[in-house]
C-alpha positions in Angstrom: 0.0 0.1 0.4 1.1 3.7 -1.2 1.1 5.5 2.2 1.8 9.4 2.7 1.7 11.4 6.0 0.6 15.5 5.5 2.5 16.9 9.1 1.3 20.4 10.3 -0.1 22.3 13.0 -3.4 22.9 11.2 -4.0 25.4 13.8 -6.9 25.7 12.3 -7.2 23.7 9.2 -7.6 26.0 5.7 -8.9 25.6 2.5 -5.1 25.7 1.8 -4.5 22.8 3.6 -7.8 20.8 2.3 -6.9 21.5 -1.2 -3.3 19.3 -0.7 -4.9 16.6 1.4 -7.7 16.1 -1.5 -4.9 16.3 -4.2 -2.8 13.6 -2.3 -5.4 11.6 -1.8 -5.8 11.0 -5.5 -1.9 10.1 -5.4 -1.8 7.4 -2.8 -3.8 4.9 -1.0 -3.5 5.9 2.1 -3.0 9.7 3.5 -2.3 10.3 7.4 -2.9 14.0 8.2 -0.6 14.1 11.3 -1.5 17.0 14.0 2.5 17.1 15.3 2.4 18.3 18.9 5.2 21.0 19.5 5.2 21.7 23.2 6.8 25.0 22.3 4.4 26.5 19.8 1.3 28.4 21.1 -2.1 27.1 19.3 -5.5 28.1 19.6 -6.4 24.8 19.5 -5.5 21.3 21.9 -4.2 18.6 19.8 -7.8 16.7 20.3 -9.9 19.4 18.4 -7.2 19.8 15.8 -7.6 16.3 15.0 -11.2 16.2 15.4 -11.9 19.2 13.3 -9.8 17.3 10.3 -11.8 14.3 11.0 -15.2 16.3 10.4 -13.4 18.1 6.8 -11.9 15.3 5.8 -14.4 12.9 6.2 -15.3 13.0 1.8 -11.8 11.0 1.6 -12.3 7.4 2.5 -8.1 7.3 2.2 -7.5 10.0 4.6 -7.2 9.5 8.2 -6.4 11.7 11.2 -3.3 11.4 13.9 -1.5 12.7 16.1 2.9 12.9 16.8 5.3 14.3 19.5 8.6 13.3 18.1 10.2 13.1 15.0 8.4 12.7 12.3 10.6 9.8 10.6 9.9 8.3 13.3 6.3 8.2 13.0 7.0 6.9 9.4 8.7 4.3 10.3 6.6 2.8 12.8 3.6 3.4 10.8 5.6 2.1 7.4 4.7 5.1 5.5 7.6 6.2 2.3 6.5 9.4 1.8 5.7 12.8 3.3 4.2 15.6 1.8 4.5 19.1 1.6 2.5 22.0 0.3 4.1 24.9 -0.3 3.0 28.5 -1.3 6.1 30.6 -1.8 10.2 30.0 -2.7 10.8 30.9 1.4 9.1 27.8 2.2 11.2 25.3 -0.2 14.1 26.9 0.8 13.5 25.4 4.8 11.7 22.3 3.6 14.1 21.5 1.3 16.2 20.9 4.3 14.0 19.4 6.7 13.4 16.7 3.4 17.1 16.4 2.9 17.5 15.7 6.8 14.6 13.3 6.8 15.9 11.3 3.4 19.2 10.8 5.2 17.9 9.6 8.4 15.7 7.2 7.2 15.3 6.8 3.4 11.8 8.4 3.7 11.5 10.9 0.4 9.5 14.3 0.8 6.5 15.1 -2.4 6.1 18.6 -2.4 3.4 20.1 -3.9 2.6 23.7 -4.8 -0.6 25.2 -3.4 -3.0 25.9 -5.9 -2.9 29.7 -6.8 -5.9 30.8 -4.7 -4.1 29.6 -0.9 -0.5 30.8 -2.0 -0.8 32.9 0.6 -2.9 31.5 2.8 -0.9 30.7 6.2 -3.7 29.4 9.5 -1.6 32.2 11.7 -2.9 34.6 8.8 -6.3 33.8 9.8 -6.1 33.7 12.8 -4.6 37.3 13.2 -7.4 38.7 10.8 -10.2 36.9 12.7 -8.8 38.3 15.6 -9.4 42.0 14.7 -12.8 41.2 12.9 -11.4 40.3 9.4 -14.1 38.4 7.3 -12.0 34.6 6.4 -15.3 32.5 5.6 -13.7 32.2 2.0 -10.5 30.8 4.0 -11.8 28.2 5.9 -15.0 25.5 5.9 -17.7 27.0 7.3 -17.8 24.8 10.3 -13.6 25.7 11.2 -14.9 29.2 10.5 -17.5 28.6 13.2 -15.2 26.9 15.6 -12.6 29.8 15.6 -15.4 32.6 16.0 -16.6 31.0 19.1 -12.8 30.4 20.4 -11.6 33.9 20.2 -14.8 35.0 21.3 -14.3 33.2 24.7 -11.0 34.7 24.9 -12.4 37.8 24.5 
């Protein structure tokens, strides 16, 4: 079975993420969307909430499952017999960082990284930017699935 992992923080999941997930789902027999746990990163939603949101918005793809991981991604790949990592690239600056990571991951375990360019309509989209715009009352309804936008607005209201 050809399996790939699409790692990220997904805080929150955006339409750009879903675009990459859907495209990867057509290339691999199984795509694992892995919420990576980084204790140093301050998130708006906890890991369980992010996993729940991802399960909700990826249920249209039978070959996509959601998981979480703390530690080296290549260890997750080894433990789950995953041979490829999928990464979305929005700009050249993404490539510079991701190339180093891909080369390190390949050196450590032989896992390959597949870079997928962001669709033009999502090339500027980042979860952190969406959160910032929403915090100041900006309209993010076209950037997120409707249910995710509702959760984001609710969480921001709780924090005010």
